[in-house]
Structure formats: C-alpha cells, structure tokens
PAGUVO-542863 format. One line per 4 residues: number of its first residue (from 1); for each residue x, z, y of N, C-alpha, C. Coordinates in steps of 0.001 Angstrom, whole numbers. Atoms other than C-alpha are relative to their C-alpha. Layout:
<atoms>
NUM> X,Z,Y,X,Z,Y,X,Z,Y  ... $
</atoms>
This chain:
<atoms>
1> 71,-2064,294,-45265,-114774,-142452,-1757,-344,-985  1061,-101,307,-48738,-114230,-144570,-465,1385,744  283,-1168,-798,-50715,-111674,-142592,-1362,927,-914  689,-409,506,-53794,-109609,-143629,-873,-327,-54 $
5> 1031,800,-481,-56079,-111652,-141879,-342,-765,-1729  -473,1378,804,-54687,-114539,-144293,-202,454,-2096  90,-579,1277,-54792,-112269,-147145,-1894,-186,-633  1150,-441,-84,-58567,-111384,-146601,-643,-1652,-562 $
9> 251,1481,157,-59403,-115126,-146413,58,-829,-1892  -815,766,992,-57859,-116157,-149322,-466,653,-1281  706,-1478,1323,-59426,-112794,-151652,-1902,-692,241  1911,328,277,-63099,-114134,-150571,74,-1720,-198 $
13> -236,886,329,-62065,-117657,-151351,119,-262,-1343  -873,384,2262,-60664,-117626,-155408,-1383,833,0  810,-1095,124,-63595,-114563,-154952,-1612,-1673,-567  946,1461,326,-66134,-118066,-154690,52,-1002,-738 $
17> -336,1072,1388,-64101,-120575,-157055,93,1217,-943  -43,-886,1138,-63559,-117637,-159555,-987,1280,-414  297,-1169,757,-64976,-114868,-159523,651,1354,-133  -1363,-923,198,-63864,-111349,-160639,1723,64,-252 $
21> -1406,-299,328,-60606,-112571,-161876,578,-278,1309  -763,207,-1586,-60049,-113325,-158108,1456,1296,-182  -588,-1363,-186,-59263,-109452,-157889,1499,-415,-717  -984,-209,623,-57062,-109340,-160488,1271,-1656,579 $
25> -580,1342,-553,-55288,-112896,-158913,1169,1052,1493  -528,-1057,-775,-54513,-110704,-156117,534,1146,1  -159,-796,582,-53690,-108073,-157323,1729,-64,20  -1180,41,328,-50384,-109934,-158282,1079,-448,720 $
29> -386,964,-763,-50062,-111534,-155137,1212,1354,893  -515,-1102,-986,-47420,-109680,-153053,-12,307,1209  8,79,-1497,-47697,-108405,-149586,398,-474,929  -447,939,-964,-45302,-109930,-147454,653,-1240,-384 $
33> -9,740,-93,-45123,-113011,-148866,1048,-551,-1004  -1125,121,927,-42798,-114752,-151043,1569,889,321  -1270,-647,229,-39956,-113061,-149680,21,1215,-395  123,-1744,69,-40907,-109722,-150574,444,113,-1919 $
37> -184,-592,1107,-40093,-110824,-154107,1156,-124,-517  -1548,-208,409,-36855,-110171,-155719,364,-611,-1049  -573,899,1139,-34961,-112752,-157836,1336,497,-793  -1507,-1086,1239,-32403,-111764,-161072,1257,-918,1065 $
41> -879,349,-1121,-29824,-113776,-157891,-125,1162,486  208,-1272,-486,-30706,-111109,-155790,482,1513,-324  -411,-1582,1051,-30327,-108133,-158544,1512,-714,242  -1992,580,-200,-26431,-110038,-159406,633,700,1513 $
45> -846,-290,-1432,-25598,-109685,-155635,-80,1761,122  -32,-1419,-651,-27019,-106144,-155284,744,868,-1120  -325,-663,1293,-25632,-105476,-158674,1993,598,984  -670,121,-441,-22701,-106659,-157344,1237,802,809 $
49> -194,-724,-1290,-22327,-104884,-153969,135,1605,-427  -323,-1703,1088,-23132,-101144,-156422,1243,-283,-389  -1720,-679,828,-19928,-101886,-157894,1244,-42,622  -599,-32,-1831,-18127,-102850,-154548,403,1706,-35 $
53> 610,-925,-29,-19867,-99787,-153582,904,1330,-395  -271,-512,747,-19318,-97568,-156148,2207,590,-686  -1142,11,-19,-15180,-98626,-156371,526,501,1084  -772,-1018,-1835,-14480,-97797,-152646,-382,883,-219 $
57> 1136,-1196,63,-17112,-94793,-153180,1943,1126,-1304  -736,-239,1197,-14144,-93862,-156657,1389,428,945  -1417,-44,-713,-10788,-94752,-154398,-4,1168,825  -195,-880,-1321,-11739,-92474,-151452,338,1713,-621 $
61> -214,-1611,806,-12373,-89061,-154033,955,-558,-558  -1198,-627,1154,-9158,-90019,-156122,1279,159,1384  -535,279,-1268,-7472,-90511,-152531,112,1412,401  361,-1190,-772,-8731,-87066,-151054,331,1134,-1391 $
65> -506,-1393,1145,-7751,-85247,-154985,499,-222,405  -1130,-416,220,-5207,-86419,-154269,1041,467,910  -258,-517,-1226,-4642,-85553,-150657,-449,1263,37  167,-1056,273,-5734,-82034,-151696,584,406,-1125 $
69> -818,-865,837,-3863,-81330,-154168,1568,261,231  -1669,-206,-329,-575,-82140,-152907,-238,1205,1708  -213,-733,-694,-2079,-79775,-149723,89,1661,-222  -398,-1223,641,-2541,-77134,-152343,492,259,-376 $
73> -1057,-92,427,177,-77391,-154081,1101,226,1644  -581,-757,-1431,2285,-76893,-150224,-776,1735,307  972,-1349,-10,-339,-74157,-149997,616,1065,-953  -474,-823,1127,723,-72379,-153016,1624,437,136 $
77> -1224,-572,-407,4333,-72798,-152302,862,914,1158  468,-626,-992,3949,-71468,-149237,-79,2034,226  173,-1207,757,2396,-68667,-150878,558,642,-673  -967,-304,1133,4902,-68390,-153268,1685,799,1290 $
81> -1332,-510,-37,7636,-68007,-150922,-445,1419,1026  379,-991,-1230,5158,-65650,-148460,421,1268,-646  48,-1284,881,5180,-63459,-151555,1244,58,-19  -1027,-502,956,8698,-63221,-152527,1159,578,1688 $
85> -345,-637,-812,9469,-62584,-148484,-52,1167,-88  375,-1444,-108,7546,-59610,-148714,671,1130,-799  -964,-759,1590,8723,-58001,-152308,1145,243,318  -1661,354,-252,12545,-58988,-150778,-180,1484,965 $
89> -120,-726,-1037,11536,-56974,-147156,-416,1497,-1040  394,-2097,1373,9308,-53550,-150004,576,144,-137  -1484,-203,626,12366,-53797,-152048,1531,733,918  -765,-117,-500,15087,-53311,-148988,-785,1732,466 $
93> 471,-418,-709,12428,-50615,-147451,-357,1482,-1060  389,-1107,1191,11666,-48776,-150874,1605,735,-571  -860,-266,478,15444,-48607,-151718,864,640,1083  -170,-689,-969,15942,-47109,-147779,-1252,1457,122 $
97> 815,-1257,22,13244,-44421,-148534,582,189,-1080  -601,-872,615,14980,-43663,-151655,920,496,297  -1534,-189,-904,18107,-43973,-149814,672,1600,578  602,-1267,-763,17014,-41061,-147642,-423,1186,-789 $
101> 48,-1625,942,15292,-38692,-149870,1108,39,-877  -962,-1021,507,18247,-38370,-152019,1058,1042,748  -563,-257,-1175,19781,-37800,-148848,-772,1475,301  905,-1534,-36,16958,-34761,-148185,8,276,-678 $
105> 282,-222,1151,16890,-34122,-151834,1345,560,-357  -1286,-646,-209,21119,-33025,-151519,130,942,1115  -63,-1262,-916,20530,-31262,-148649,-667,1526,393  1701,-380,287,17379,-29952,-149706,774,1716,-1218 $
109> -457,-892,1210,19645,-28284,-153018,1206,368,634  -519,-614,-555,22594,-27462,-151065,-623,996,797  851,-1010,-934,20919,-25237,-148608,-762,1259,-1191  476,-1497,1255,19298,-23255,-152094,863,635,-601 $
113> -2054,300,940,22775,-23771,-153763,145,1429,1245  -448,-969,-756,23811,-21128,-150510,-797,968,-67  952,-1040,698,20773,-19487,-150311,114,1111,-1284  63,-1187,1208,20987,-18376,-154120,1579,317,-254 $
117> -1115,-347,-166,24924,-17690,-153528,-470,957,657  17,-456,-1043,24358,-15793,-150480,-763,1129,-744  1109,-637,-144,21543,-13572,-152167,732,793,-1773  -788,-675,902,23595,-13103,-155370,1056,740,587 $
121> -1116,-738,-370,26819,-11795,-153592,-1046,1334,390  802,-2093,-1116,24356,-8860,-151382,-1238,181,-1794  436,-576,1351,22699,-8450,-155011,1264,698,-395  -1211,-322,660,26005,-7916,-156539,408,1318,654 $
125> -996,-1079,-1156,27668,-5687,-153383,-636,1434,-267  762,-802,-115,24876,-3675,-153582,-582,955,-1177  -802,-546,1026,25032,-3364,-157076,1532,809,-195  -805,-322,8,28641,-2316,-157045,-30,1141,659 $
129> 113,-1256,-830,28093,420,-154091,-743,773,-728  861,-1296,1421,25139,1761,-156879,688,125,-1179  -1235,37,1485,27545,1529,-159682,1432,961,801  -1315,-914,-556,30415,3434,-156941,-396,1202,829 $
133> 1021,-1246,-678,27675,5756,-155905,239,1209,-1099  146,-663,905,26910,6784,-159280,1294,586,-821  -1400,-711,795,30578,7052,-160767,980,825,960  -63,-734,-299,31264,8828,-158037,-653,1668,194 $
137> 792,-1145,189,28380,11493,-158569,832,123,-986  -699,-1212,1562,29748,11606,-162098,1216,521,-480  -492,-925,-323,32938,12191,-161019,-145,948,360  738,-550,-1583,31913,14613,-158775,-1128,1192,-1104 $
141> 932,-704,1340,29824,16311,-161631,519,702,-891  -1118,237,615,32454,16312,-164077,1034,1008,433  -1039,-800,-528,34850,18364,-161931,-695,1186,975  551,-1280,18,32446,20871,-160615,-998,139,-918 $
145> 984,-77,940,30071,21242,-163225,223,324,-1581 $
</atoms>
C-alpha cells in the first residue's frame, strides 16, 4: 500500500521530470492506491447486493403489513363484539329503567286519581250540605214568611 511518504517522493520526482504537469497527474492518482479504485465489476456486484437487500426489505415490509392488517382486523372484530355487548347491556338497562319508570308513573297516577276522587267527594259532600241547608232555609222562610 502506498503511504504519504511514498506519494510525496513520487510527486517530487515527477515535478523534476514533468514540471507543473506533475501536479495534475498526482491529483488524479487515488490516495489508497489501486485498491481504492472502483471498477465496473465492483459496481455490478454492489447493484446486485442492493437489489437483493431491497427485495428482502420489500418482503419484510409486506410481511409486516400483512401481520399489521391481520392484527387490525382482529382488534376491530373484538371492538365490534365489545360494542355489541355494551349496546345490548345498555338496551337491557334502559328497558329495565323504562319498566320501573312506567310502574312508578302508574303508581303516581293512581295516587293522584285517589286524591282527586277524595277531593271531589269532599267537595260534593260540602255542596250537598250547603244546598240542603239552603233548602232548609228556603222552606223555613216560606213557612214563616
């Protein structure tokens, strides 16, 4: 492998032989020696490796997407089931509440009817008493008057 000292020696020797053109030549030489130069074969191998890596990556992504899709479908089915269960429970609770409310309302209505009936009976009795008293007063006034 060429080190910096060897490169410097070569640069000085070329300047002695070629002059300023030696600088142009030295700029075109790779620092790591010939091992640092990439060939067309190297590029072709790199391209094959990249295609292989991309194919593996594509396969991995598809696999993960399939797994994710499956997990999502499972979770959605579970959520749907839970929602149906909750809705059925809510419907049952609402029906129970409505039944209880109807029962309470019927009881309240029956109590209200009883109070109205009692008030009407009391008022009717008072009116009859007043009318009887007025009739008695009318007869008394006719008899004495």
